[in-house]
N, C-alpha and C positions, 0 to 999 in steps of 0.2 A: 411408400413414404408415408402413407396417410395414419397407419398404426399405431407411430410416435406419437406419446401423448406430451400437447405443452410443458414447459414446465410452469408451477405455479407459485411466486415469488412473495411471499418470504419463506414456503413452505419448504420449497427445493433448495436452501442458498446452500443446505449442508454437503451437496454435491458437490458442488470445487473441490474438499478434501480428499474426494476420490480422482481428482486430476494433478491436484497441488498438495504433494507430501510435502506436509508438515516438519517433518525429520529430515527432509531434505533442502528446503525451500525456507523455511521460516527465520532462519540465520541470515544468510542473503538478502533475505527483503528487508530484516529488520534493520539490518549494517548499509541498505542504501537509503531506506528511510532516513534515517541518522545523518550520513553522508550528505542529502539533500535538507534538511534543517539548518546544518554546519555552511552552506552554504546560503542559502539565503541568510543566514542569522550575519555572515560574514559581508553581503552585498549589504543590508542594514545598515550597517557599522560603517560601513567606506564609504556609503551615501552621506552620512551624518544624521539619522536620523536614531541612534541608540539612546542609551539613560541621558546622556546630558542634555539632550535636545527639548 
């Protein structure tokens, strides 16, 4: 185990795409980000902190 090189960030950040294939996971990630953004906006407007505040 001692011969495994430690990652050097940010130089090795590209290696995450060897594990997370964008062809498979990009759209589900973007759709989940959209769902979170809509939920946050819904809560903010429900509390009364929208544009009229």
